[in-house]
C-alpha positions as CSV (number, residue, x, y, z in Angstrom):
1,X,-3.7,-26.8,6.4
2,X,-0.7,-24.5,6.0
3,X,-2.8,-21.7,7.5
4,X,-3.1,-23.7,10.8
5,X,0.7,-24.0,10.8
6,X,1.1,-20.3,10.3
7,X,-1.5,-19.3,12.9
8,X,0.1,-21.6,15.5
9,X,3.6,-20.2,14.7
10,X,2.5,-16.6,14.9
11,X,0.6,-17.3,18.2
12,X,3.6,-18.9,19.8
13,X,6.0,-16.2,18.6
14,X,3.9,-13.6,20.3
15,X,3.7,-15.5,23.7
16,X,5.6,-13.4,26.3
17,X,6.9,-16.6,28.0
18,X,8.6,-17.8,24.8
19,X,10.4,-14.5,23.9
20,X,13.3,-12.8,25.6
21,X,11.7,-9.9,27.5
22,X,13.1,-6.4,27.1
23,X,14.4,-4.7,30.3
24,X,13.5,-1.3,31.5
25,X,16.2,0.2,29.3
26,X,14.6,-0.3,25.9
27,X,17.6,1.4,24.1
28,X,19.5,-1.9,24.3
29,X,18.0,-5.4,23.6
30,X,19.4,-7.8,26.2
31,X,19.5,-11.4,24.8
32,X,20.3,-13.8,27.6
33,X,18.9,-17.0,26.0
34,X,17.5,-18.2,22.7
35,X,14.1,-20.0,22.5
36,X,14.0,-23.4,20.9
37,X,12.8,-22.0,17.6
38,X,15.4,-19.2,17.7
39,X,14.8,-15.5,18.5
40,X,12.9,-13.3,16.0
41,X,14.2,-9.8,16.4
42,X,11.0,-7.8,16.7
43,X,11.7,-5.3,19.5
44,X,14.2,-2.5,20.0
45,X,14.5,-1.4,16.4
46,X,15.0,2.3,15.6
47,X,13.9,3.7,12.2
48,X,14.7,6.8,10.2
49,X,13.9,7.6,6.5
50,X,16.7,8.8,4.3
51,X,20.1,7.5,3.3
52,X,23.4,8.3,5.1
53,X,26.3,5.8,5.3
54,X,27.3,7.3,8.6
55,X,24.2,5.7,10.2
56,X,25.9,2.3,10.0
57,X,28.5,3.4,12.6
58,X,28.1,1.9,16.0
59,X,28.7,5.2,17.8
60,X,26.0,7.1,15.9
61,X,23.3,8.5,18.2
62,X,19.9,7.2,17.1
63,X,18.0,8.1,20.2
64,X,15.8,10.6,18.3
65,X,14.8,8.0,15.7
66,X,11.3,6.5,15.6
67,X,10.7,2.9,16.9
68,X,9.5,0.2,14.5
69,X,8.7,-3.5,14.4
70,X,9.9,-4.7,10.9
71,X,8.2,-8.1,11.4
72,X,4.7,-6.5,11.3
73,X,3.0,-6.5,7.9
74,X,3.6,-3.7,5.4
75,X,0.0,-2.4,5.9
76,X,0.9,-1.6,9.6
77,X,4.2,0.3,8.8
78,X,4.5,4.1,8.3
79,X,4.0,5.4,4.8
80,X,7.5,6.8,4.5
81,X,8.9,3.4,5.1
82,X,7.7,2.0,1.8
83,X,8.0,5.2,-0.3
84,X,11.8,5.6,0.0
85,X,15.1,4.5,1.4
86,X,15.5,4.2,5.1
87,X,17.8,2.8,7.9
88,X,17.0,0.5,10.8
89,X,19.2,0.1,13.8
90,X,19.1,-2.4,16.7
91,X,21.4,-2.2,19.7
92,X,21.7,-5.6,21.5
93,X,23.8,-7.1,24.2
94,X,24.4,-10.9,24.6
95,X,24.4,-12.8,27.9
96,X,27.5,-14.5,29.2
97,X,26.7,-17.9,27.7
98,X,25.7,-16.6,24.3
99,X,28.7,-14.2,24.0
100,X,31.0,-17.2,23.8
101,X,29.0,-19.2,21.2
102,X,29.0,-19.1,17.4
103,X,25.6,-17.7,16.5
104,X,23.8,-17.6,13.2
105,X,21.6,-14.8,11.8
106,X,19.1,-15.4,9.0
107,X,17.9,-12.2,7.4
108,X,15.1,-12.0,4.9
109,X,12.9,-9.2,3.5
110,X,10.6,-7.9,0.8
111,X,13.1,-5.4,-0.5
112,X,16.8,-4.9,-1.1
113,X,19.0,-4.3,2.0
114,X,22.6,-4.1,3.3
115,X,23.3,-5.6,6.7
116,X,26.0,-4.1,9.0
117,X,27.2,-5.4,12.3
118,X,29.2,-2.9,14.4
119,X,29.8,-0.8,11.2
120,X,31.1,-3.8,9.1
121,X,29.1,-4.9,6.1
122,X,27.9,-8.5,6.5
123,X,25.7,-9.0,3.5
124,X,24.0,-7.3,0.6
125,X,20.7,-8.7,-0.6
126,X,19.1,-7.7,-3.9
127,X,19.8,-4.5,-5.7
128,X,19.6,-1.1,-4.1
129,X,18.8,1.7,-6.6
130,X,17.8,5.3,-6.1
131,X,14.7,4.7,-8.3
132,X,12.4,2.4,-6.3
133,X,10.9,1.0,-9.4
134,X,14.3,-0.6,-10.2
135,X,14.9,-2.0,-6.7
136,X,15.3,-5.8,-6.9
137,X,15.2,-8.1,-3.9
138,X,16.3,-11.7,-3.4
139,X,13.2,-13.9,-3.7
140,X,14.9,-16.9,-2.2
141,X,15.4,-17.4,1.5
142,X,18.7,-16.0,2.7
143,X,21.3,-18.4,3.9
144,X,22.2,-17.9,7.6
145,X,25.2,-15.7,8.4
146,X,27.8,-17.2,10.8
147,X,28.5,-14.8,13.6
148,X,31.7,-15.6,15.6
149,X,31.9,-15.2,19.3
150,X,30.9,-11.5,19.6
151,X,31.4,-10.9,23.3
152,X,28.8,-9.2,25.5
153,X,28.7,-6.0,23.5
154,X,26.7,-3.9,23.2
155,X,26.5,-4.5,19.5
156,X,24.8,-2.5,16.7
157,X,22.9,-4.2,13.9
158,X,22.2,-1.6,11.1
159,X,20.2,-2.2,8.0
160,X,20.1,0.0,4.9
161,X,16.7,-0.8,3.4
162,X,15.0,0.0,0.1
163,X,11.4,-1.4,-0.4
164,X,10.6,-3.3,-3.6
165,X,7.8,-1.9,-5.7
166,X,5.4,-4.7,-6.6
167,X,3.2,-4.8,-9.8
168,X,-0.3,-3.4,-9.4
169,X,-1.8,-6.8,-9.4
170,X,0.4,-7.8,-6.4
171,X,0.0,-4.7,-4.3
172,X,-2.5,-6.4,-2.0
173,X,-0.2,-9.4,-1.5
174,X,2.6,-7.1,-0.2
175,X,0.4,-5.6,2.5
176,X,0.4,-8.9,4.4
177,X,4.2,-9.6,4.2
178,X,6.7,-8.3,6.7
179,X,9.3,-5.8,5.4
180,X,12.3,-7.4,7.3
181,X,12.6,-10.7,9.2
182,X,15.8,-11.4,11.2
183,X,16.1,-14.6,13.3
184,X,19.0,-15.3,15.7
185,X,19.8,-19.0,16.6
186,X,22.6,-21.4,17.4
187,X,24.2,-23.9,15.1
188,X,22.5,-27.0,16.8
189,X,19.1,-25.2,16.3
190,X,20.0,-24.6,12.6
191,X,20.8,-28.3,12.1
192,X,17.7,-29.4,13.8
193,X,15.6,-27.0,11.7
194,X,17.2,-28.4,8.5
195,X,16.5,-32.0,9.6
196,X,12.9,-31.2,10.4
197,X,12.4,-29.4,7.1
198,X,13.7,-32.4,5.2
199,X,11.3,-34.7,7.1
200,X,8.5,-32.3,6.4
201,X,9.2,-32.3,2.7
202,X,9.6,-36.1,2.5
203,X,6.2,-36.7,4.2
204,X,4.5,-34.3,1.9
205,X,6.0,-35.9,-1.1
206,X,4.9,-39.3,0.1
207,X,1.4,-37.9,0.6
208,X,1.4,-36.4,-2.9
209,X,2.3,-39.9,-4.3
210,X,-0.5,-41.6,-2.3
211,X,-3.1,-39.1,-3.6
212,X,-1.7,-39.5,-7.1
213,X,-2.3,-43.3,-6.9
214,X,-5.8,-42.6,-5.6
215,X,-6.4,-40.3,-8.7
216,X,-5.4,-43.2,-11.0
217,X,-7.6,-45.7,-9.1
218,X,-10.7,-43.6,-9.3
219,X,-10.2,-42.7,-12.9
220,X,-10.1,-46.4,-13.7
221,X,-13.3,-46.9,-11.6
222,X,-15.0,-44.1,-13.6
223,X,-13.8,-45.5,-16.9
224,X,-15.5,-48.8,-16.3
225,X,-18.6,-47.4,-14.6
226,X,-19.4,-43.9,-15.9
227,X,-22.8,-44.1,-14.2
228,X,-21.0,-43.5,-10.9
229,X,-19.9,-39.8,-11.3
230,X,-18.6,-39.8,-7.7
231,X,-15.4,-41.5,-9.0
232,X,-14.8,-38.7,-11.5
233,X,-15.2,-36.0,-8.9
234,X,-13.2,-37.8,-6.3
235,X,-10.4,-38.3,-8.9
236,X,-10.4,-34.5,-9.4
237,X,-10.3,-34.0,-5.6
238,X,-7.4,-36.5,-5.2
239,X,-5.5,-35.0,-8.2
240,X,-5.7,-31.4,-7.0
241,X,-4.7,-32.6,-3.5
242,X,-1.7,-34.4,-5.0
243,X,-0.7,-31.3,-6.9
244,X,-1.1,-29.2,-3.7
245,X,1.1,-31.5,-1.6
246,X,3.7,-31.8,-4.4
247,X,3.9,-28.0,-5.0
248,X,3.9,-27.4,-1.2
249,X,6.8,-29.8,-0.7
250,X,8.6,-28.2,-3.6
251,X,8.2,-24.7,-2.1
252,X,9.4,-25.8,1.3
253,X,12.5,-27.4,-0.2
254,X,15.6,-25.7,-1.6
255,X,13.8,-23.7,-4.3
256,X,15.3,-20.9,-6.4
257,X,13.1,-18.2,-7.8
258,X,14.0,-15.7,-10.4
259,X,11.7,-13.0,-9.0
260,X,9.5,-12.3,-6.0
261,X,6.5,-12.3,-8.2
262,X,7.3,-15.9,-9.3
263,X,7.6,-16.9,-5.7
264,X,4.3,-15.3,-4.7
265,X,2.5,-16.8,-7.7
266,X,3.8,-20.3,-6.7
267,X,2.4,-19.9,-3.1
268,X,-0.9,-18.5,-4.3
269,X,-1.2,-21.4,-6.7
270,X,-0.7,-23.9,-3.8
271,X,-3.5,-22.1,-1.9
272,X,-5.8,-22.3,-4.9
273,X,-5.1,-26.0,-5.3
274,X,-6.0,-26.6,-1.7
275,X,-9.2,-24.7,-2.0
276,X,-10.2,-26.5,-5.3
277,X,-9.5,-29.9,-3.6
278,X,-12.1,-29.0,-0.9
279,X,-14.7,-28.0,-3.6
280,X,-14.2,-31.2,-5.5
281,X,-14.5,-33.2,-2.3
282,X,-17.9,-31.5,-1.7
283,X,-19.0,-32.3,-5.2
284,X,-17.9,-35.9,-4.8
285,X,-19.9,-36.2,-1.6
286,X,-23.0,-34.9,-3.4
287,X,-22.6,-37.5,-6.1
288,X,-21.7,-40.2,-3.5
289,X,-24.9,-39.8,-1.5
290,X,-27.1,-39.0,-4.5
291,X,-27.8,-35.4,-3.6
292,X,-28.4,-32.8,-6.3
293,X,-26.2,-29.7,-5.8
294,X,-28.3,-26.7,-4.9
295,X,-27.8,-23.0,-4.5
296,X,-25.6,-23.5,-1.4
297,X,-23.1,-25.5,-3.5
298,X,-23.1,-23.2,-6.5
299,X,-22.8,-20.2,-4.2
300,X,-19.8,-21.7,-2.7
301,X,-18.3,-22.1,-6.2
302,X,-19.1,-18.4,-7.0
303,X,-17.4,-17.2,-3.8
304,X,-14.4,-19.5,-4.5
305,X,-14.1,-18.4,-8.1
306,X,-14.1,-14.7,-7.0
307,X,-11.4,-15.6,-4.4
308,X,-9.3,-17.4,-7.1
309,X,-9.7,-14.4,-9.4
310,X,-7.8,-12.3,-6.8
311,X,-10.2,-11.2,-4.2
312,X,-8.4,-12.8,-1.3
313,X,-5.0,-11.4,-2.4
314,X,-6.0,-7.9,-3.3
315,X,-9.4,-6.7,-2.1
316,X,-9.3,-8.6,1.2
317,X,-5.6,-8.0,1.8
318,X,-6.3,-5.4,4.5
319,X,-7.6,-8.2,6.8
320,X,-5.8,-11.5,7.9
321,X,-3.6,-13.0,5.2
322,X,-5.7,-15.1,2.7
323,X,-8.8,-14.6,4.9
324,X,-11.2,-15.3,2.0
325,X,-9.4,-18.6,1.2
326,X,-9.7,-19.7,4.8
327,X,-13.4,-18.8,4.9
328,X,-14.1,-20.8,1.7
329,X,-12.3,-23.9,3.0
330,X,-14.2,-23.6,6.3
331,X,-17.5,-23.4,4.5
332,X,-16.5,-26.4,2.4
333,X,-15.7,-28.4,5.6
334,X,-19.0,-27.5,7.1
335,X,-20.8,-28.6,3.9
336,X,-18.9,-31.9,4.0
337,X,-20.0,-32.5,7.6
338,X,-23.6,-31.5,6.8
339,X,-23.8,-33.9,3.9
340,X,-22.4,-36.8,6.0
341,X,-24.8,-36.1,8.9
342,X,-27.7,-35.9,6.6
343,X,-26.8,-39.1,4.9
344,X,-26.4,-40.8,8.3
345,X,-29.9,-39.7,9.3
346,X,-31.3,-41.1,6.1
347,X,-29.4,-44.4,6.8
348,X,-27.8,-44.5,3.4
349,X,-25.7,-47.4,2.5
350,X,-22.0,-47.2,3.5
351,X,-22.3,-43.8,5.2
352,X,-20.6,-45.3,8.3
353,X,-17.4,-45.8,6.4
354,X,-17.3,-42.2,5.2
355,X,-18.4,-40.9,8.6
356,X,-15.7,-42.8,10.3
357,X,-13.0,-41.5,7.9
358,X,-14.2,-37.9,8.5
359,X,-14.3,-38.4,12.3
360,X,-10.8,-39.8,12.4
361,X,-9.5,-37.0,10.2
362,X,-11.2,-34.4,12.3
363,X,-9.8,-35.9,15.5
364,X,-6.3,-35.9,14.0
365,X,-6.7,-32.3,12.9
366,X,-7.9,-31.2,16.4
367,X,-5.1,-33.2,18.1
368,X,-2.5,-31.6,15.8
369,X,-3.7,-28.1,16.5
370,X,-3.8,-28.8,20.3
371,X,-0.2,-30.2,20.1
372,X,0.9,-27.1,18.3
373,X,-0.7,-24.8,20.9
374,X,0.4,-26.8,23.9
375,X,4.1,-27.2,22.9
376,X,6.8,-24.9,21.5
377,X,6.2,-24.9,17.7
378,X,9.6,-25.0,16.1
379,X,10.6,-24.2,12.5
380,X,8.5,-27.0,10.9
381,X,6.9,-28.7,13.8
382,X,7.3,-32.0,15.6
383,X,7.1,-35.4,13.7
384,X,3.9,-36.3,15.7
385,X,2.3,-33.0,14.6
386,X,3.2,-33.6,11.0
387,X,1.9,-37.2,11.1
388,X,-1.4,-36.1,12.6
389,X,-1.6,-33.4,9.9
390,X,-1.0,-36.0,7.1
391,X,-3.6,-38.4,8.7
392,X,-6.1,-35.5,8.8
393,X,-5.9,-35.4,5.0
394,X,-5.4,-39.1,4.2
395,X,-7.9,-40.9,6.4
396,X,-11.1,-39.2,5.0
397,X,-9.8,-39.8,1.5
398,X,-9.2,-43.5,2.2
399,X,-12.6,-43.8,3.8
400,X,-14.3,-42.4,0.6
401,X,-12.1,-44.6,-1.5
402,X,-13.1,-47.8,0.4
403,X,-16.8,-46.7,0.1
404,X,-16.5,-46.2,-3.6
405,X,-14.7,-49.5,-4.1
406,X,-17.5,-51.2,-2.3
407,X,-20.1,-49.4,-4.2
408,X,-18.4,-50.2,-7.5
409,X,-19.2,-53.9,-6.9
410,X,-22.8,-53.4,-5.8
411,X,-23.8,-50.8,-8.4
412,X,-23.1,-53.2,-11.3
413,X,-26.0,-55.5,-10.0
414,X,-28.4,-52.7,-9.3
415,X,-27.8,-50.7,-12.5
416,X,-30.6,-52.1,-14.6
417,X,-33.2,-52.0,-11.7
418,X,-32.5,-48.4,-11.1
419,X,-32.8,-47.4,-14.8
420,X,-36.6,-47.1,-14.7
421,X,-36.5,-45.1,-11.5
422,X,-33.9,-42.7,-12.9
423,X,-36.2,-42.0,-15.9
424,X,-39.1,-41.3,-13.7
425,X,-37.0,-39.0,-11.4
426,X,-35.7,-37.2,-14.5
427,X,-39.3,-36.4,-15.6
428,X,-40.1,-35.1,-12.2
429,X,-36.9,-33.1,-12.1
430,X,-37.7,-31.5,-15.5
431,X,-41.2,-30.6,-14.3
432,X,-39.7,-29.0,-11.1
433,X,-37.2,-27.2,-13.2
434,X,-39.9,-25.8,-15.5
435,X,-41.8,-24.6,-12.5
436,X,-38.7,-23.0,-11.1
437,X,-38.0,-21.4,-14.5
438,X,-41.5,-19.8,-14.6
439,X,-41.2,-18.6,-11.0
440,X,-37.7,-17.2,-11.7
441,X,-39.0,-15.4,-14.8
442,X,-41.7,-13.7,-12.8
443,X,-39.3,-12.8,-10.1
444,X,-36.8,-11.5,-12.6
445,X,-39.4,-9.2,-14.2
446,X,-40.3,-7.8,-10.8
447,X,-36.6,-7.3,-9.9
448,X,-35.9,-5.6,-13.2
449,X,-38.7,-3.1,-12.5
450,X,-37.4,-2.4,-9.1
451,X,-33.8,-2.1,-10.4
452,X,-35.0,0.4,-13.0
453,X,-36.6,2.6,-10.4
454,X,-33.6,2.4,-8.0
455,X,-31.3,3.2,-11.0
456,X,-33.3,6.3,-11.8
457,X,-33.1,7.5,-8.2
458,X,-29.3,6.9,-8.1
459,X,-28.8,8.7,-11.3
460,X,-30.6,11.8,-9.9
461,X,-28.6,11.6,-6.7
462,X,-25.4,11.3,-8.7
463,X,-26.3,14.3,-10.9
464,X,-26.9,16.4,-7.7
465,X,-23.6,15.3,-6.2
466,X,-21.7,16.2,-9.4
467,X,-23.4,19.6,-9.6
468,X,-22.5,20.3,-5.9
469,X,-18.9,19.1,-6.5
470,X,-18.6,21.4,-9.6
471,X,-19.9,24.3,-7.6
472,X,-17.3,23.7,-4.8
473,X,-14.5,23.3,-7.3
474,X,-15.6,26.6,-9.0
475,X,-15.7,28.3,-5.6
476,X,-12.1,27.2,-5.0
477,X,-11.0,28.4,-8.4
478,X,-12.7,31.8,-7.8
479,X,-11.0,32.0,-4.4
480,X,-7.6,31.5,-6.1
481,X,-8.5,34.0,-8.8
482,X,-9.4,36.5,-6.1
483,X,-6.1,36.1,-4.4
484,X,-4.3,36.4,-7.8
485,X,-6.3,39.5,-8.8
486,X,-5.5,41.2,-5.4
487,X,-1.8,40.5,-5.8
488,X,-1.8,41.8,-9.4
489,X,-3.8,44.9,-8.5
490,X,-1.4,45.7,-5.7
491,X,1.6,45.0,-7.9
492,X,0.4,47.3,-10.7
493,X,-0.7,50.0,-8.2
494,X,2.9,51.0,-7.5
495,X,3.9,51.9,-11.0
496,X,0.5,53.5,-11.7
497,X,1.0,55.8,-8.7
498,X,4.4,56.8,-10.1
499,X,2.9,57.5,-13.5
500,X,0.1,59.7,-12.0
501,X,2.5,61.6,-9.7
502,X,5.0,62.4,-12.5
503,X,2.2,63.3,-14.9
504,X,0.9,65.9,-12.4
505,X,4.3,67.3,-11.8
506,X,5.0,67.5,-15.5
507,X,1.7,69.4,-16.0
508,X,2.8,72.0,-13.5
509,X,6.3,72.2,-15.1
510,X,4.7,72.8,-18.5
511,X,2.7,75.7,-17.1
512,X,5.9,77.2,-15.6
513,X,7.7,76.7,-18.9
514,X,5.0,78.6,-20.7
515,X,5.3,81.5,-18.3
516,X,9.1,81.5,-18.6
517,X,8.9,81.4,-22.4
518,X,6.4,84.3,-22.3
519,X,8.8,86.3,-20.1
520,X,11.7,85.5,-22.5
521,X,13.8,83.7,-19.8
522,X,15.6,81.1,-22.0
523,X,17.7,79.7,-19.1
524,X,14.6,78.9,-17.1
525,X,12.9,77.4,-20.1
526,X,15.8,75.1,-20.7
527,X,15.9,74.0,-17.1
528,X,12.2,73.3,-17.0
529,X,12.5,71.4,-20.3
530,X,15.1,69.1,-18.8
531,X,12.9,68.4,-15.7
532,X,9.9,67.6,-18.0
533,X,12.1,65.3,-20.1
534,X,13.2,63.5,-16.9
535,X,9.6,63.1,-15.7
536,X,8.5,61.7,-19.0
537,X,11.4,59.2,-18.8
538,X,10.1,58.1,-15.3
539,X,6.6,57.9,-16.7
540,X,7.8,55.7,-19.5
541,X,9.9,53.5,-17.2
542,X,7.0,52.8,-14.8
543,X,4.5,52.4,-17.6
544,X,6.7,49.7,-19.1
545,X,6.9,48.0,-15.6
546,X,3.1,47.9,-15.4
547,X,2.9,46.6,-19.0
548,X,5.5,43.9,-18.1
549,X,3.4,42.7,-15.2
550,X,0.3,42.5,-17.3
551,X,2.2,40.8,-20.2
552,X,3.7,38.2,-17.8
553,X,0.2,37.3,-16.5
554,X,-1.1,37.1,-20.0
555,X,1.7,34.7,-21.0
556,X,0.9,32.4,-18.1
557,X,-2.8,32.5,-18.9
558,X,-2.3,31.5,-22.6
559,X,-1.6,27.9,-21.5
560,X,-4.8,27.6,-19.5
561,X,-6.3,25.4,-22.2
562,X,-4.4,22.5,-20.8
563,X,-1.6,22.4,-23.4
564,X,1.9,22.1,-21.9
565,X,4.8,24.3,-22.8
566,X,8.4,24.7,-21.6
567,X,8.1,26.8,-18.4
568,X,10.7,28.6,-16.4
569,X,10.0,27.4,-12.9
570,X,12.2,30.1,-11.2
571,X,10.4,33.0,-12.9
572,X,7.0,31.4,-12.0
573,X,7.9,30.8,-8.4
574,X,9.3,34.3,-7.9
575,X,6.3,36.0,-9.5
576,X,3.6,34.1,-7.6
577,X,5.5,34.5,-4.3
578,X,5.2,38.3,-4.6
579,X,1.6,38.1,-5.9
580,X,0.5,36.0,-3.0
581,X,2.2,38.3,-0.5
582,X,0.7,41.4,-2.1
583,X,-2.7,39.7,-2.2
584,X,-2.6,39.2,1.6
585,X,-1.3,42.7,2.2
586,X,-4.2,44.1,0.2
587,X,-6.5,42.6,2.9
588,X,-4.3,43.4,5.9
589,X,-2.1,46.5,5.4
590,X,-0.3,45.9,8.7
591,X,1.0,42.4,7.8
592,X,4.7,42.2,7.2
593,X,6.7,39.0,6.4
594,X,10.2,38.2,5.2
595,X,10.4,36.7,1.7
596,X,13.4,34.5,1.0
597,X,14.3,33.0,-2.4
598,X,16.9,30.4,-3.2
599,X,16.4,29.8,-7.0
600,X,19.0,27.5,-8.6
601,X,20.7,29.1,-11.6
602,X,20.6,27.3,-14.9
603,X,17.5,25.3,-14.0
604,X,16.1,23.4,-17.0
605,X,12.7,24.1,-18.4
606,X,9.7,22.0,-17.4
607,X,6.9,20.9,-19.6
608,X,3.9,22.3,-17.7
609,X,0.6,24.1,-18.0
610,X,1.7,27.5,-16.6
611,X,-1.7,28.6,-15.3
612,X,-2.3,25.3,-13.5
613,X,1.2,25.2,-12.0
614,X,0.8,28.9,-11.0
615,X,-2.5,28.0,-9.3
616,X,-0.7,25.3,-7.3
617,X,2.1,27.7,-6.3
618,X,-0.4,30.4,-5.4
619,X,-2.3,28.0,-3.2
620,X,0.9,26.9,-1.4
621,X,2.1,30.5,-0.9
622,X,-1.3,31.6,0.3
623,X,-1.4,28.8,2.8
624,X,2.1,29.6,4.0
625,X,1.3,33.3,4.5
626,X,-1.9,32.3,6.3
627,X,0.0,30.1,8.6
628,X,2.7,32.7,9.5
629,X,-0.1,35.3,9.9
630,X,-1.9,33.0,12.4
631,X,1.2,32.4,14.4
632,X,2.0,36.2,14.4
633,X,-1.4,36.9,15.9
634,X,-0.6,34.8,18.9
635,X,1.8,37.5,20.0
636,X,4.8,35.2,20.3
637,X,7.8,37.1,21.5
638,X,10.7,37.4,18.9
639,X,8.7,35.8,16.2
640,X,9.5,36.9,12.6
641,X,7.1,35.6,9.9
642,X,9.2,34.1,7.1
643,X,8.2,32.4,3.8
644,X,10.8,31.0,1.5
645,X,10.9,29.3,-1.9
646,X,13.8,27.2,-3.2
647,X,14.4,25.3,-6.4
648,X,16.9,22.6,-7.3
649,X,17.5,19.8,-9.7
650,X,17.9,16.2,-8.5
651,X,17.5,12.7,-10.1
652,X,16.1,14.0,-13.4
653,X,13.5,16.1,-11.6
654,X,13.0,19.8,-10.7
655,X,12.1,20.3,-7.1
656,X,10.2,23.4,-5.7
657,X,10.2,23.7,-1.9
658,X,7.8,26.2,-0.2
659,X,8.7,26.6,3.5
660,X,7.2,28.7,6.2
661,X,7.7,29.0,10.0
662,X,4.0,29.2,10.8
663,X,1.8,27.1,13.0
664,X,2.7,23.7,11.4
665,X,0.5,20.6,11.4
666,X,0.2,17.5,13.7
667,X,0.7,14.0,12.2
668,X,-3.1,13.3,12.2
669,X,-3.7,16.4,10.0
670,X,-0.8,15.6,7.6
671,X,-2.4,12.2,6.9
672,X,-5.6,13.9,5.7
673,X,-4.3,17.1,4.2
674,X,-4.7,16.0,0.5
675,X,-8.2,14.6,1.1
676,X,-11.0,16.5,-0.7
677,X,-13.1,18.9,1.6
678,X,-10.7,18.5,4.5
679,X,-9.7,21.9,6.0
680,X,-8.3,23.2,9.3
681,X,-9.5,26.8,8.6
682,X,-12.6,28.2,10.3
683,X,-16.0,27.7,8.6
684,X,-16.4,30.0,5.6
685,X,-12.6,30.6,5.1
686,X,-11.8,27.5,3.1
687,X,-13.4,24.8,1.0
688,X,-10.9,22.1,1.7
689,X,-10.3,21.6,-2.1
690,X,-7.1,23.7,-2.6
691,X,-4.5,21.1,-1.7
692,X,-6.6,18.3,-3.1
693,X,-6.8,20.0,-6.5
694,X,-3.1,21.0,-6.3
695,X,-2.2,17.3,-5.7
696,X,-4.3,16.2,-8.7
697,X,-2.7,18.9,-10.9
698,X,0.9,17.8,-10.0
699,X,0.3,14.0,-9.8
700,X,-2.2,13.4,-12.6
701,X,-1.7,16.4,-14.8
702,X,2.1,16.7,-14.7
703,X,3.3,13.2,-13.6
704,X,5.0,14.6,-10.6
705,X,4.7,14.4,-6.8
706,X,3.5,16.8,-4.0
707,X,4.7,15.9,-0.5
708,X,4.4,17.6,2.9
709,X,6.7,17.7,5.9
710,X,5.6,19.6,9.0
711,X,6.2,19.9,12.7
712,X,3.3,21.1,14.9
713,X,4.1,24.7,16.1
714,X,7.3,24.9,14.1
715,X,6.5,25.2,10.4
716,X,5.7,23.3,7.2
717,X,7.5,22.5,3.9
718,X,5.7,21.4,0.7
719,X,7.8,19.8,-2.0
720,X,6.8,19.7,-5.7
721,X,8.8,17.3,-7.9
722,X,8.3,17.7,-11.7
723,X,10.0,15.7,-14.5
724,X,12.5,17.7,-16.6
725,X,11.5,18.6,-20.2
726,X,13.2,16.4,-22.8
727,X,16.0,18.1,-24.7
């Protein structure tokens, strides 16, 4: 039933008539009045990733920041919001009446944050840490902050925010939670909310006690009449319902949790108890009317068990919150109504009592929902709404209890008479089950044959797909090898040209030396010998240069087996920048670009596979040169193609940044850039696997990260972060 409360609250919060509208000037939120439930600050927020204490100042210009609604679930927020620190700012101005009142602000969020008002720190919640894995948030509801008379303003509310990283089994839960929830209200509204919360908790505790007494009552009934299994199932229904109301009252009260995971597990447990109570109610009604559970009932159990195992809080978390749980409860209610209607048509004994209980409970439920929709739904609802909600649970249970109590007295008289009929029905049931077993065996054999055929077809299709994928990956590797080979060939060509030229000149000098020697000109012989010696020195120098290039490539290729070794990132980045540039110039002699390097001195070694890391750098440099080449071909006036590489050490990692001033990428392309087979190059010029393989090499092969930042038409920056080798 909590879902109905949440849906009503969300619906009413989104009504334009209940919220303070924003004026035409959206830079400042004008608050002239507060709704009865308080004002949830959803509009006017500005957001920017990063961390700068200067952003808390009220005079800071945030007009260029992005807009954001922090009350929307995580799954609807930008990716950068939950992958690093960020700041949110809200400019607001109070009306005349509110500017003279003492207001209260209740902040809450699924992360650690610092709250500033007009540059002054108001509160720090949780633990902000540069490593997001060590960020800790306050799992308990934050106490309201007293805001003295602020005056009209405008005022600036700034939030320094760091998202909390949930365990893998709770990632789906986080997607349905809001990052930051701030509510503004007056002191009378706060007192009224506290009073309503206390009444809400009290009523739920009373209801938990009533269902606990019903549990004991029906256990006693079952103890003295085991032939009536409806008492056992209804005791299970009443027991799980009592636990649900008790736990729900506990969660709504002043509850302290040591962690967010503990709080979420408590809420999830309450949902599970509510779902189990509905399933036991269905089973009790089957036993009550003498129906044998069929595939529909067992199918409901299968779906519910899968939901309890985590489906609704992980797999289905991309839809409405706890959607699978709501669907299961809805199916259980439909089955309860179907069984009651079917028993009424069969004119079974006492069905009127049960039907009346369900009818009254359903009317109370409909009336409560109508009341919530028709009126302003405050923090925990009106007393009438809560009473109707309690009756919706209690009256059907009391109706079934009265029916079972009545049946308890009548069944004792009819037990012996029904014994013979039960034996006969049992024999018929066994025969029917045997027929079903035979039919199912035949169907299973047919299904196994079909499954075997389909499995063979799928295996063949899978083999074809794997072969195609291997060919595409090999094509990408060969493309990278071609670029590398072109760069190496161009790099070696220069020293080889010097060697050839000086060799030819030395040959001519030797011929002249022989002539001078034959003529007996000793001075000319000595001069020619000096020239020959200098030429031989030049030949040796450039030969060693070519050998150094080849030796460097061989050293990088020795780690291509996948074994990591300490690697000098600066040397690798510088070599592959030049090789990528020379590779492009080998295909286009007229291409010229400015190469810039900012390599941090004393950079520690990185445990890496040199060939794989070189492949990533070569791919990034090649893409950068391609981008600046494409922009150069547009004929833009004053454009100078520039590609730069920079290295730095930060937070225990070595960062490599490859930047170009090329064509850049729009946001839609950035979101897909690391997907396999996605490419913006014309057909035949790219496989779409380069960046995908590069991302896998960095993230999976080296435990690092590969990120992209780009502006359409301005340029792109790729950042590689690798962990530093242990000393």
